[in-house]
A tleap script that builds the chain and sets N, CA, C and O, in Angstrom:
source leaprc.protein.ff14SB
mol = sequence {
  NMET THR LYS SER GLY PRO ASN THR ALA ASN
  ALA LEU ALA ALA HIE LEU GLU VAL GLU PRO
  PHE ALA ASP VAL ALA PHE LYS GLU LEU ALA
  MET CYS PRO LEU VAL GLU PRO GLY ILE CYS
  MET ASN PRO LEU CYS SER ARG HIE PHE ALA
  PRO SER ARG SER TRP GLN ARG TYR CYS SER
  THR ALA CYS ARG LYS MET ASP GLU LEU ASP
  MET ARG ARG ILE GLY HIE LYS ALA ALA PRO
  ALA LEU LEU ALA TRP ARG ALA GLY LYS TYR
  GLU LYS GLU ASN ASP ASP LEU ARG ALA LEU
  SER ARG VAL GLY ARG ASN TYR VAL SER ARG
  LEU SER SER ASP TRP TRP ASN ASP ARG LEU
  ARG ARG ALA ASN GLU GLY ILE CSER
}
set mol.1.N position { -57.965 1.310 -57.329 }
set mol.1.CA position { -57.517 1.096 -55.971 }
set mol.1.C position { -56.117 0.485 -56.019 }
set mol.1.O position { -55.878 -0.504 -56.711 }
set mol.2.N position { -55.216 1.084 -55.281 }
set mol.2.CA position { -53.858 0.542 -55.241 }
set mol.2.C position { -53.683 -0.319 -54.004 }
set mol.2.O position { -54.197 -0.028 -52.924 }
set mol.3.N position { -52.955 -1.360 -54.203 }
set mol.3.CA position { -52.701 -2.281 -53.100 }
set mol.3.C position { -51.532 -1.747 -52.282 }
set mol.3.O position { -50.466 -1.463 -52.828 }
set mol.4.N position { -51.731 -1.611 -50.980 }
set mol.4.CA position { -50.646 -1.113 -50.130 }
set mol.4.C position { -49.734 -2.280 -49.744 }
set mol.4.O position { -50.127 -3.445 -49.782 }
set mol.5.N position { -48.526 -1.930 -49.378 }
set mol.5.CA position { -47.565 -2.944 -48.965 }
set mol.5.C position { -47.943 -3.512 -47.607 }
set mol.5.O position { -48.857 -3.013 -46.952 }
set mol.6.N position { -47.254 -4.535 -47.193 }
set mol.6.CA position { -47.575 -5.145 -45.907 }
set mol.6.C position { -47.283 -4.185 -44.760 }
set mol.6.O position { -46.338 -3.398 -44.825 }
set mol.7.N position { -48.086 -4.251 -43.723 }
set mol.7.CA position { -47.879 -3.425 -42.542 }
set mol.7.C position { -46.912 -4.171 -41.624 }
set mol.7.O position { -47.284 -5.150 -40.977 }
set mol.8.N position { -45.680 -3.700 -41.578 }
set mol.8.CA position { -44.663 -4.383 -40.783 }
set mol.8.C position { -44.377 -3.681 -39.461 }
set mol.8.O position { -43.444 -4.050 -38.747 }
set mol.9.N position { -45.179 -2.671 -39.137 }
set mol.9.CA position { -44.924 -1.901 -37.918 }
set mol.9.C position { -44.923 -2.772 -36.672 }
set mol.9.O position { -44.132 -2.549 -35.756 }
set mol.10.N position { -45.803 -3.761 -36.634 }
set mol.10.CA position { -45.900 -4.621 -35.461 }
set mol.10.C position { -45.488 -6.063 -35.758 }
set mol.10.O position { -45.850 -6.987 -35.030 }
set mol.11.N position { -44.743 -6.235 -36.817 }
set mol.11.CA position { -44.326 -7.584 -37.201 }
set mol.11.C position { -43.305 -8.134 -36.217 }
set mol.11.O position { -42.494 -7.397 -35.658 }
set mol.12.N position { -43.363 -9.424 -36.023 }
set mol.12.CA position { -42.398 -10.086 -35.153 }
set mol.12.C position { -41.072 -10.245 -35.879 }
set mol.12.O position { -41.034 -10.432 -37.095 }
set mol.13.N position { -40.007 -10.169 -35.134 }
set mol.13.CA position { -38.680 -10.391 -35.706 }
set mol.13.C position { -38.530 -11.868 -36.044 }
set mol.13.O position { -39.180 -12.726 -35.447 }
set mol.14.N position { -37.666 -12.147 -37.003 }
set mol.14.CA position { -37.401 -13.540 -37.359 }
set mol.14.C position { -36.892 -14.282 -36.133 }
set mol.14.O position { -36.099 -13.746 -35.358 }
set mol.15.N position { -37.343 -15.496 -35.966 }
set mol.15.CA position { -36.916 -16.309 -34.821 }
set mol.15.C position { -36.412 -17.642 -35.354 }
set mol.15.O position { -37.189 -18.500 -35.772 }
set mol.16.N position { -35.115 -17.791 -35.329 }
set mol.16.CA position { -34.511 -19.027 -35.819 }
set mol.16.C position { -34.171 -19.928 -34.648 }
set mol.16.O position { -33.705 -19.465 -33.607 }
set mol.17.N position { -34.403 -21.191 -34.822 }
set mol.17.CA position { -34.073 -22.171 -33.789 }
set mol.17.C position { -32.677 -22.716 -34.062 }
set mol.17.O position { -32.506 -23.911 -34.303 }
set mol.18.N position { -31.687 -21.840 -34.024 }
set mol.18.CA position { -30.298 -22.234 -34.244 }
set mol.18.C position { -29.531 -21.964 -32.958 }
set mol.18.O position { -29.594 -20.870 -32.397 }
set mol.19.N position { -28.814 -22.970 -32.506 }
set mol.19.CA position { -28.042 -22.807 -31.282 }
set mol.19.C position { -26.926 -21.792 -31.497 }
set mol.19.O position { -26.421 -21.653 -32.611 }
set mol.20.N position { -26.541 -21.090 -30.454 }
set mol.20.CA position { -25.385 -20.197 -30.561 }
set mol.20.C position { -24.126 -21.005 -30.896 }
set mol.20.O position { -24.010 -22.176 -30.537 }
set mol.21.N position { -23.199 -20.362 -31.582 }
set mol.21.CA position { -21.949 -21.026 -31.962 }
set mol.21.C position { -21.240 -21.606 -30.745 }
set mol.21.O position { -20.673 -22.696 -30.815 }
set mol.22.N position { -21.270 -20.881 -29.632 }
set mol.22.CA position { -20.603 -21.352 -28.417 }
set mol.22.C position { -21.186 -22.684 -27.931 }
set mol.22.O position { -20.476 -23.487 -27.326 }
set mol.23.N position { -22.469 -22.917 -28.193 }
set mol.23.CA position { -23.080 -24.198 -27.823 }
set mol.23.C position { -22.702 -25.297 -28.808 }
set mol.23.O position { -22.428 -26.428 -28.405 }
set mol.24.N position { -22.686 -24.970 -30.094 }
set mol.24.CA position { -22.360 -25.957 -31.129 }
set mol.24.C position { -20.895 -26.383 -31.033 }
set mol.24.O position { -20.570 -27.559 -31.195 }
set mol.25.N position { -20.024 -25.422 -30.770 }
set mol.25.CA position { -18.581 -25.695 -30.752 }
set mol.25.C position { -18.028 -25.715 -29.328 }
set mol.25.O position { -16.866 -25.369 -29.110 }
set mol.26.N position { -18.843 -26.115 -28.366 }
set mol.26.CA position { -18.428 -26.080 -26.958 }
set mol.26.C position { -17.134 -26.844 -26.719 }
set mol.26.O position { -16.202 -26.320 -26.108 }
set mol.27.N position { -17.076 -28.074 -27.195 }
set mol.27.CA position { -15.889 -28.912 -26.984 }
set mol.27.C position { -14.662 -28.310 -27.672 }
set mol.27.O position { -13.578 -28.265 -27.091 }
set mol.28.N position { -14.838 -27.855 -28.898 }
set mol.28.CA position { -13.722 -27.272 -29.648 }
set mol.28.C position { -13.237 -25.968 -29.019 }
set mol.28.O position { -12.034 -25.723 -28.938 }
set mol.29.N position { -14.178 -25.131 -28.572 }
set mol.29.CA position { -13.793 -23.877 -27.927 }
set mol.29.C position { -13.117 -24.122 -26.579 }
set mol.29.O position { -12.264 -23.340 -26.158 }
set mol.30.N position { -13.495 -25.200 -25.907 }
set mol.30.CA position { -12.822 -25.540 -24.650 }
set mol.30.C position { -11.365 -25.921 -24.913 }
set mol.30.O position { -10.484 -25.617 -24.109 }
set mol.31.N position { -11.120 -26.583 -26.035 }
set mol.31.CA position { -9.761 -27.010 -26.377 }
set mol.31.C position { -8.951 -25.862 -26.999 }
set mol.31.O position { -7.731 -25.804 -26.845 }
set mol.32.N position { -9.629 -24.964 -27.691 }
set mol.32.CA position { -8.938 -23.868 -28.384 }
set mol.32.C position { -9.815 -22.615 -28.327 }
set mol.32.O position { -10.461 -22.273 -29.318 }
set mol.33.N position { -9.848 -21.929 -27.186 }
set mol.33.CA position { -10.719 -20.748 -27.055 }
set mol.33.C position { -10.267 -19.601 -27.950 }
set mol.33.O position { -9.085 -19.468 -28.269 }
set mol.34.N position { -11.231 -18.777 -28.347 }
set mol.34.CA position { -10.920 -17.608 -29.175 }
set mol.34.C position { -10.056 -16.610 -28.409 }
set mol.34.O position { -9.233 -15.909 -28.997 }
set mol.35.N position { -10.251 -16.555 -27.107 }
set mol.35.CA position { -9.457 -15.696 -26.229 }
set mol.35.C position { -9.064 -16.538 -25.017 }
set mol.35.O position { -9.864 -17.324 -24.511 }
set mol.36.N position { -7.846 -16.368 -24.566 }
set mol.36.CA position { -7.357 -17.130 -23.418 }
set mol.36.C position { -8.274 -16.923 -22.214 }
set mol.36.O position { -8.639 -15.786 -21.912 }
set mol.37.N position { -8.655 -18.002 -21.520 }
set mol.37.CA position { -9.508 -17.849 -20.327 }
set mol.37.C position { -8.860 -16.894 -19.320 }
set mol.37.O position { -7.654 -16.939 -19.078 }
set mol.38.N position { -9.698 -16.030 -18.742 }
set mol.38.CA position { -9.202 -15.065 -17.778 }
set mol.38.C position { -8.741 -13.761 -18.398 }
set mol.38.O position { -8.254 -12.875 -17.695 }
set mol.39.N position { -8.891 -13.633 -19.718 }
set mol.39.CA position { -8.620 -12.364 -20.403 }
set mol.39.C position { -9.933 -11.921 -21.037 }
set mol.39.O position { -10.568 -12.685 -21.765 }
set mol.40.N position { -10.331 -10.698 -20.762 }
set mol.40.CA position { -11.606 -10.182 -21.263 }
set mol.40.C position { -11.639 -10.248 -22.790 }
set mol.40.O position { -10.695 -9.826 -23.459 }
set mol.41.N position { -12.733 -10.781 -23.333 }
set mol.41.CA position { -12.863 -10.944 -24.781 }
set mol.41.C position { -13.109 -9.618 -25.502 }
set mol.41.O position { -12.954 -9.544 -26.721 }
set mol.42.N position { -13.488 -8.577 -24.772 }
set mol.42.CA position { -13.661 -7.259 -25.373 }
set mol.42.C position { -12.270 -6.733 -25.729 }
set mol.42.O position { -11.463 -6.498 -24.830 }
set mol.43.N position { -11.968 -6.543 -27.020 }
set mol.43.CA position { -10.612 -6.151 -27.404 }
set mol.43.C position { -10.192 -4.789 -26.856 }
set mol.43.O position { -8.998 -4.525 -26.718 }
set mol.44.N position { -11.151 -3.925 -26.543 }
set mol.44.CA position { -10.795 -2.629 -25.973 }
set mol.44.C position { -10.406 -2.731 -24.505 }
set mol.44.O position { -9.821 -1.802 -23.949 }
set mol.45.N position { -10.727 -3.850 -23.881 }
set mol.45.CA position { -10.381 -4.074 -22.482 }
set mol.45.C position { -9.198 -5.053 -22.390 }
set mol.45.O position { -8.103 -4.672 -21.976 }
set mol.46.N position { -9.425 -6.293 -22.771 }
set mol.46.CA position { -8.399 -7.346 -22.794 }
set mol.46.C position { -7.643 -7.500 -21.480 }
set mol.46.O position { -6.515 -7.994 -21.463 }
set mol.47.N position { -8.258 -7.079 -20.387 }
set mol.47.CA position { -7.527 -7.185 -19.113 }
set mol.47.C position { -7.736 -8.557 -18.484 }
set mol.47.O position { -8.713 -9.250 -18.769 }
set mol.48.N position { -6.805 -8.925 -17.633 }
set mol.48.CA position { -6.891 -10.182 -16.895 }
set mol.48.C position { -7.950 -10.036 -15.806 }
set mol.48.O position { -8.082 -8.982 -15.185 }
set mol.49.N position { -8.699 -11.114 -15.587 }
set mol.49.CA position { -9.700 -11.131 -14.526 }
set mol.49.C position { -9.858 -12.565 -14.052 }
set mol.49.O position { -9.455 -13.502 -14.742 }
set mol.50.N position { -10.438 -12.733 -12.885 }
set mol.50.CA position { -10.680 -14.072 -12.322 }
set mol.50.C position { -12.123 -14.457 -12.646 }
set mol.50.O position { -13.050 -13.947 -12.018 }
set mol.51.N position { -12.326 -15.357 -13.627 }
set mol.51.CA position { -13.689 -15.753 -13.997 }
set mol.51.C position { -14.410 -16.439 -12.830 }
set mol.51.O position { -13.834 -17.275 -12.134 }
set mol.52.N position { -15.664 -16.074 -12.632 }
set mol.52.CA position { -16.454 -16.739 -11.591 }
set mol.52.C position { -17.109 -18.012 -12.122 }
set mol.52.O position { -17.593 -18.834 -11.344 }
set mol.53.N position { -17.126 -18.174 -13.431 }
set mol.53.CA position { -17.638 -19.382 -14.096 }
set mol.53.C position { -16.635 -19.797 -15.152 }
set mol.53.O position { -15.926 -18.950 -15.696 }
set mol.54.N position { -16.562 -21.079 -15.451 }
set mol.54.CA position { -15.588 -21.565 -16.434 }
set mol.54.C position { -15.846 -20.999 -17.825 }
set mol.54.O position { -14.918 -20.879 -18.625 }
set mol.55.N position { -17.088 -20.651 -18.119 }
set mol.55.CA position { -17.450 -20.171 -19.448 }
set mol.55.C position { -17.439 -18.654 -19.560 }
set mol.55.O position { -17.747 -18.119 -20.625 }
set mol.56.N position { -17.093 -17.949 -18.491 }
set mol.56.CA position { -17.118 -16.481 -18.507 }
set mol.56.C position { -16.038 -15.937 -19.439 }
set mol.56.O position { -14.872 -16.317 -19.335 }
set mol.57.N position { -16.434 -15.042 -20.355 }
set mol.57.CA position { -15.501 -14.489 -21.339 }
set mol.57.C position { -15.226 -13.003 -21.156 }
set mol.57.O position { -14.299 -12.463 -21.760 }
set mol.58.N position { -16.021 -12.344 -20.332 }
set mol.58.CA position { -15.872 -10.898 -20.154 }
set mol.58.C position { -15.681 -10.585 -18.673 }
set mol.58.O position { -16.188 -11.293 -17.802 }
set mol.59.N position { -14.942 -9.517 -18.406 }
set mol.59.CA position { -14.672 -9.129 -17.019 }
set mol.59.C position { -15.866 -8.414 -16.388 }
set mol.59.O position { -15.967 -8.337 -15.164 }
set mol.60.N position { -16.764 -7.895 -17.215 }
set mol.60.CA position { -17.905 -7.145 -16.686 }
set mol.60.C position { -19.061 -7.171 -17.674 }
set mol.60.O position { -18.897 -7.526 -18.841 }
set mol.61.N position { -20.217 -6.793 -17.187 }
set mol.61.CA position { -21.395 -6.674 -18.046 }
set mol.61.C position { -21.189 -5.593 -19.093 }
set mol.61.O position { -21.609 -5.744 -20.240 }
set mol.62.N position { -20.547 -4.512 -18.703 }
set mol.62.CA position { -20.298 -3.419 -19.660 }
set mol.62.C position { -19.427 -3.889 -20.819 }
set mol.62.O position { -19.692 -3.544 -21.971 }
set mol.63.N position { -18.394 -4.671 -20.527 }
set mol.63.CA position { -17.530 -5.189 -21.603 }
set mol.63.C position { -18.295 -6.160 -22.495 }
set mol.63.O position { -18.122 -6.150 -23.714 }
set mol.64.N position { -19.142 -7.001 -21.895 }
set mol.64.CA position { -19.933 -7.943 -22.690 }
set mol.64.C position { -20.868 -7.180 -23.614 }
set mol.64.O position { -20.967 -7.506 -24.797 }
set mol.65.N position { -21.550 -6.178 -23.100 }
set mol.65.CA position { -22.491 -5.413 -23.924 }
set mol.65.C position { -21.770 -4.664 -25.038 }
set mol.65.O position { -22.265 -4.598 -26.163 }
set mol.66.N position { -20.605 -4.100 -24.734 }
set mol.66.CA position { -19.838 -3.372 -25.749 }
set mol.66.C position { -19.415 -4.323 -26.871 }
set mol.66.O position { -19.500 -3.970 -28.047 }
set mol.67.N position { -18.964 -5.522 -26.513 }
set mol.67.CA position { -18.536 -6.482 -27.530 }
set mol.67.C position { -19.729 -7.022 -28.317 }
set mol.67.O position { -19.617 -7.271 -29.517 }
set mol.68.N position { -20.855 -7.203 -27.659 }
set mol.68.CA position { -22.061 -7.637 -28.371 }
set mol.68.C position { -22.486 -6.594 -29.409 }
set mol.68.O position { -22.943 -6.956 -30.493 }
set mol.69.N position { -22.341 -5.318 -29.092 }
set mol.69.CA position { -22.642 -4.274 -30.073 }
set mol.69.C position { -21.711 -4.367 -31.276 }
set mol.69.O position { -22.143 -4.190 -32.414 }
set mol.70.N position { -20.434 -4.646 -31.025 }
set mol.70.CA position { -19.467 -4.808 -32.114 }
set mol.70.C position { -19.861 -6.006 -32.984 }
set mol.70.O position { -19.830 -5.928 -34.212 }
set mol.71.N position { -20.232 -7.111 -32.334 }
set mol.71.CA position { -20.645 -8.301 -33.083 }
set mol.71.C position { -21.920 -8.044 -33.876 }
set mol.71.O position { -22.058 -8.515 -35.005 }
set mol.72.N position { -22.838 -7.310 -33.295 }
set mol.72.CA position { -24.084 -6.983 -33.998 }
set mol.72.C position { -23.793 -6.124 -35.230 }
set mol.72.O position { -24.381 -6.320 -36.294 }
set mol.73.N position { -22.872 -5.166 -35.067 }
set mol.73.CA position { -22.488 -4.296 -36.197 }
set mol.73.C position { -21.908 -5.132 -37.334 }
set mol.73.O position { -22.262 -4.922 -38.494 }
set mol.74.N position { -21.038 -6.061 -37.023 }
set mol.74.CA position { -20.447 -6.928 -38.048 }
set mol.74.C position { -21.513 -7.854 -38.629 }
set mol.74.O position { -21.528 -8.110 -39.833 }
set mol.75.N position { -22.396 -8.352 -37.780 }
set mol.75.CA position { -23.466 -9.223 -38.254 }
set mol.75.C position { -24.369 -8.544 -39.265 }
set mol.75.O position { -24.806 -9.166 -40.233 }
set mol.76.N position { -24.650 -7.264 -39.040 }
set mol.76.CA position { -25.483 -6.517 -39.988 }
set mol.76.C position { -24.781 -6.353 -41.330 }
set mol.76.O position { -25.433 -6.317 -42.374 }
set mol.77.N position { -23.469 -6.255 -41.307 }
set mol.77.CA position { -22.718 -6.162 -42.561 }
set mol.77.C position { -22.658 -7.518 -43.257 }
set mol.77.O position { -22.760 -7.596 -44.481 }
set mol.78.N position { -22.492 -8.586 -42.478 }
set mol.78.CA position { -22.301 -9.921 -43.044 }
set mol.78.C position { -23.604 -10.560 -43.526 }
set mol.78.O position { -23.590 -11.337 -44.480 }
set mol.79.N position { -24.721 -10.247 -42.883 }
set mol.79.CA position { -25.972 -10.949 -43.174 }
set mol.79.C position { -26.377 -10.934 -44.651 }
set mol.79.O position { -26.679 -12.000 -45.189 }
set mol.80.N position { -26.399 -9.787 -45.334 }
set mol.80.CA position { -26.788 -9.815 -46.747 }
set mol.80.C position { -25.823 -10.656 -47.594 }
set mol.80.O position { -26.243 -11.357 -48.514 }
set mol.81.N position { -24.535 -10.576 -47.273 }
set mol.81.CA position { -23.550 -11.358 -48.029 }
set mol.81.C position { -23.734 -12.854 -47.771 }
set mol.81.O position { -23.566 -13.662 -48.684 }
set mol.82.N position { -24.074 -13.227 -46.546 }
set mol.82.CA position { -24.330 -14.642 -46.241 }
set mol.82.C position { -25.542 -15.163 -47.009 }
set mol.82.O position { -25.537 -16.288 -47.506 }
set mol.83.N position { -26.579 -14.334 -47.099 }
set mol.83.CA position { -27.764 -14.731 -47.870 }
set mol.83.C position { -27.425 -14.884 -49.351 }
set mol.83.O position { -27.848 -15.845 -49.993 }
set mol.84.N position { -26.663 -13.936 -49.890 }
set mol.84.CA position { -26.274 -14.006 -51.305 }
set mol.84.C position { -25.409 -15.231 -51.566 }
set mol.84.O position { -25.594 -15.924 -52.567 }
set mol.85.N position { -24.472 -15.497 -50.673 }
set mol.85.CA position { -23.588 -16.655 -50.811 }
set mol.85.C position { -24.414 -17.934 -50.836 }
set mol.85.O position { -24.220 -18.791 -51.698 }
set mol.86.N position { -25.326 -18.057 -49.894 }
set mol.86.CA position { -26.133 -19.284 -49.799 }
set mol.86.C position { -27.115 -19.408 -50.959 }
set mol.86.O position { -27.390 -20.517 -51.419 }
set mol.87.N position { -27.644 -18.290 -51.435 }
set mol.87.CA position { -28.634 -18.323 -52.514 }
set mol.87.C position { -28.081 -19.009 -53.759 }
set mol.87.O position { -28.806 -19.736 -54.439 }
set mol.88.N position { -26.823 -18.788 -54.059 }
set mol.88.CA position { -26.253 -19.365 -55.277 }
set mol.88.C position { -25.220 -20.435 -55.031 }
set mol.88.O position { -24.494 -20.818 -55.949 }
set mol.89.N position { -25.141 -20.927 -53.810 }
set mol.89.CA position { -24.101 -21.889 -53.443 }
set mol.89.C position { -24.089 -23.131 -54.338 }
set mol.89.O position { -23.021 -23.617 -54.713 }
set mol.90.N position { -25.252 -23.635 -54.674 }
set mol.90.CA position { -25.331 -24.858 -55.482 }
set mol.90.C position { -25.882 -24.611 -56.883 }
set mol.90.O position { -26.270 -25.550 -57.578 }
set mol.91.N position { -25.914 -23.353 -57.292 }
set mol.91.CA position { -26.464 -22.998 -58.604 }
set mol.91.C position { -25.583 -23.547 -59.724 }
set mol.91.O position { -24.359 -23.422 -59.683 }
set mol.92.N position { -26.211 -24.148 -60.711 }
set mol.92.CA position { -25.470 -24.732 -61.834 }
set mol.92.C position { -25.679 -23.967 -63.142 }
set mol.92.O position { -24.819 -24.017 -64.022 }
set mol.93.N position { -26.808 -23.257 -63.288 }
set mol.93.CA position { -27.145 -22.670 -64.579 }
set mol.93.C position { -27.172 -21.146 -64.607 }
set mol.93.O position { -26.819 -20.549 -65.624 }
set mol.94.N position { -27.576 -20.512 -63.531 }
set mol.94.CA position { -27.745 -19.059 -63.525 }
set mol.94.C position { -26.407 -18.392 -63.197 }
set mol.94.O position { -25.989 -18.343 -62.040 }
set mol.95.N position { -25.750 -17.884 -64.232 }
set mol.95.CA position { -24.434 -17.254 -64.060 }
set mol.95.C position { -24.496 -16.024 -63.159 }
set mol.95.O position { -23.576 -15.781 -62.378 }
set mol.96.N position { -25.575 -15.245 -63.261 }
set mol.96.CA position { -25.704 -14.051 -62.435 }
set mol.96.C position { -25.810 -14.415 -60.948 }
set mol.96.O position { -25.203 -13.758 -60.102 }
set mol.97.N position { -26.574 -15.451 -60.639 }
set mol.97.CA position { -26.718 -15.886 -59.255 }
set mol.97.C position { -25.403 -16.466 -58.732 }
set mol.97.O position { -25.045 -16.249 -57.575 }
set mol.98.N position { -24.693 -17.194 -59.573 }
set mol.98.CA position { -23.378 -17.711 -59.163 }
set mol.98.C position { -22.406 -16.574 -58.894 }
set mol.98.O position { -21.622 -16.638 -57.947 }
set mol.99.N position { -22.451 -15.530 -59.722 }
set mol.99.CA position { -21.576 -14.369 -59.523 }
set mol.99.C position { -21.924 -13.662 -58.207 }
set mol.99.O position { -21.033 -13.268 -57.456 }
set mol.100.N position { -23.217 -13.507 -57.935 }
set mol.100.CA position { -23.641 -12.893 -56.677 }
set mol.100.C position { -23.169 -13.729 -55.492 }
set mol.100.O position { -22.687 -13.188 -54.497 }
set mol.101.N position { -23.306 -15.022 -55.599 }
set mol.101.CA position { -22.871 -15.922 -54.536 }
set mol.101.C position { -21.372 -15.802 -54.283 }
set mol.101.O position { -20.923 -15.773 -53.137 }
set mol.102.N position { -20.612 -15.733 -55.360 }
set mol.102.CA position { -19.153 -15.612 -55.255 }
set mol.102.C position { -18.765 -14.295 -54.567 }
set mol.102.O position { -17.872 -14.275 -53.720 }
set mol.103.N position { -19.434 -13.207 -54.932 }
set mol.103.CA position { -19.161 -11.915 -54.295 }
set mol.103.C position { -19.507 -11.987 -52.809 }
set mol.103.O position { -18.768 -11.466 -51.974 }
set mol.104.N position { -20.621 -12.629 -52.480 }
set mol.104.CA position { -21.005 -12.790 -51.071 }
set mol.104.C position { -19.975 -13.580 -50.291 }
set mol.104.O position { -19.605 -13.198 -49.180 }
set mol.105.N position { -19.513 -14.673 -50.861 }
set mol.105.CA position { -18.496 -15.518 -50.206 }
set mol.105.C position { -17.202 -14.738 -50.005 }
set mol.105.O position { -16.611 -14.777 -48.925 }
set mol.106.N position { -16.766 -14.036 -51.035 }
set mol.106.CA position { -15.540 -13.252 -50.927 }
set mol.106.C position { -15.673 -12.129 -49.904 }
set mol.106.O position { -14.732 -11.836 -49.168 }
set mol.107.N position { -16.851 -11.503 -49.864 }
set mol.107.CA position { -17.085 -10.430 -48.907 }
set mol.107.C position { -17.005 -10.951 -47.477 }
set mol.107.O position { -16.370 -10.332 -46.623 }
set mol.108.N position { -17.651 -12.092 -47.216 }
set mol.108.CA position { -17.631 -12.673 -45.876 }
set mol.108.C position { -16.208 -13.034 -45.473 }
set mol.108.O position { -15.809 -12.801 -44.333 }
set mol.109.N position { -15.454 -13.592 -46.383 }
set mol.109.CA position { -14.067 -13.944 -46.092 }
set mol.109.C position { -13.236 -12.703 -45.781 }
set mol.109.O position { -12.472 -12.687 -44.816 }
set mol.110.N position { -13.386 -11.666 -46.600 }
set mol.110.CA position { -12.635 -10.423 -46.387 }
set mol.110.C position { -13.077 -9.733 -45.090 }
set mol.110.O position { -12.245 -9.236 -44.332 }
set mol.111.N position { -14.383 -9.706 -44.844 }
set mol.111.CA position { -14.906 -9.089 -43.627 }
set mol.111.C position { -14.377 -9.804 -42.387 }
set mol.111.O position { -13.971 -9.153 -41.424 }
set mol.112.N position { -14.378 -11.123 -42.401 }
set mol.112.CA position { -13.898 -11.855 -41.228 }
set mol.112.C position { -12.412 -11.601 -40.993 }
set mol.112.O position { -11.986 -11.440 -39.850 }
set mol.113.N position { -11.626 -11.564 -42.057 }
set mol.113.CA position { -10.191 -11.279 -41.905 }
set mol.113.C position { -9.960 -9.858 -41.398 }
set mol.113.O position { -9.159 -9.644 -40.488 }
set mol.114.N position { -10.656 -8.894 -41.983 }
set mol.114.CA position { -10.496 -7.506 -41.562 }
set mol.114.C position { -10.929 -7.319 -40.110 }
set mol.114.O position { -10.272 -6.606 -39.352 }
set mol.115.N position { -12.035 -7.959 -39.723 }
set mol.115.CA position { -12.537 -7.826 -38.351 }
set mol.115.C position { -11.575 -8.482 -37.367 }
set mol.115.O position { -11.300 -7.926 -36.303 }
set mol.116.N position { -11.062 -9.661 -37.716 }
set mol.116.CA position { -10.096 -10.357 -36.862 }
set mol.116.C position { -8.865 -9.473 -36.643 }
set mol.116.O position { -8.420 -9.287 -35.511 }
set mol.117.N position { -8.329 -8.938 -37.724 }
set mol.117.CA position { -7.142 -8.085 -37.619 }
set mol.117.C position { -7.427 -6.812 -36.822 }
set mol.117.O position { -6.574 -6.352 -36.063 }
set mol.118.N position { -8.618 -6.244 -36.991 }
set mol.118.CA position { -8.988 -5.048 -36.240 }
set mol.118.C position { -9.096 -5.357 -34.749 }
set mol.118.O position { -8.652 -4.562 -33.920 }
set mol.119.N position { -9.679 -6.500 -34.402 }
set mol.119.CA position { -9.777 -6.886 -32.985 }
set mol.119.C position { -8.391 -7.098 -32.385 }
set mol.119.O position { -8.130 -6.680 -31.257 }
set mol.120.N position { -7.502 -7.750 -33.139 }
set mol.120.CA position { -6.135 -7.939 -32.642 }
set mol.120.C position { -5.435 -6.597 -32.437 }
set mol.120.O position { -4.752 -6.385 -31.434 }
set mol.121.N position { -5.614 -5.703 -33.397 }
set mol.121.CA position { -5.002 -4.371 -33.297 }
set mol.121.C position { -5.512 -3.644 -32.068 }
set mol.121.O position { -4.723 -3.092 -31.301 }
set mol.122.N position { -6.840 -3.639 -31.868 }
set mol.122.CA position { -7.416 -2.943 -30.718 }
set mol.122.C position { -6.951 -3.568 -29.402 }
set mol.122.O position { -6.674 -2.854 -28.438 }
set mol.123.N position { -6.867 -4.892 -29.363 }
set mol.123.CA position { -6.407 -5.563 -28.147 }
set mol.123.C position { -4.947 -5.211 -27.865 }
set mol.123.O position { -4.582 -4.956 -26.718 }
set mol.124.N position { -4.117 -5.196 -28.898 }
set mol.124.CA position { -2.693 -4.868 -28.721 }
set mol.124.C position { -2.499 -3.408 -28.327 }
set mol.124.O position { -1.602 -3.105 -27.541 }
set mol.125.N position { -3.305 -2.507 -28.845 }
set mol.125.CA position { -3.209 -1.102 -28.473 }
set mol.125.C position { -3.596 -0.901 -27.007 }
set mol.125.O position { -3.043 -0.042 -26.321 }
set mol.126.N position { -4.550 -1.699 -26.542 }
set mol.126.CA position { -4.971 -1.601 -25.144 }
set mol.126.C position { -3.922 -2.112 -24.183 }
set mol.126.O position { -3.855 -1.669 -23.037 }
set mol.127.N position { -3.090 -3.057 -24.651 }
set mol.127.CA position { -2.046 -3.638 -23.807 }
set mol.127.C position { -0.859 -2.696 -23.713 }
set mol.127.O position { -0.215 -2.616 -22.667 }
set mol.128.N position { -0.562 -1.982 -24.792 }
set mol.128.CA position { 0.618 -1.123 -24.836 }
set mol.128.C position { 0.619 -0.050 -23.788 }
set mol.128.O position { 1.558 0.743 -23.716 }
savepdb mol mol.pdb
quit
């Protein structure tokens, strides 16, 4: 008799009790926002709008959803590298795990720089 793998068809998604970055860095983001208030945070839009709330970052629901999809896409790329980075972050003896951690850290750094530059490029192309 062979043992079958776990049945994950109806498994619950991971649920972490971690506050969103915007909540953790509320004071800092108020002093130095990622995007100037009143400019849509979706780089493909980047148009000026009159926020109805002080914390509003998008001109419309469609722009918010489009940007959330972009963030989700980047998150899926970054997640394995973040796990690898953290797995070997404090490793002292296992050279292979330290190497994996280093590759994860470098990947996250490169991904964040590339994504930042791509968002700036898309925002500037939309303004032109």
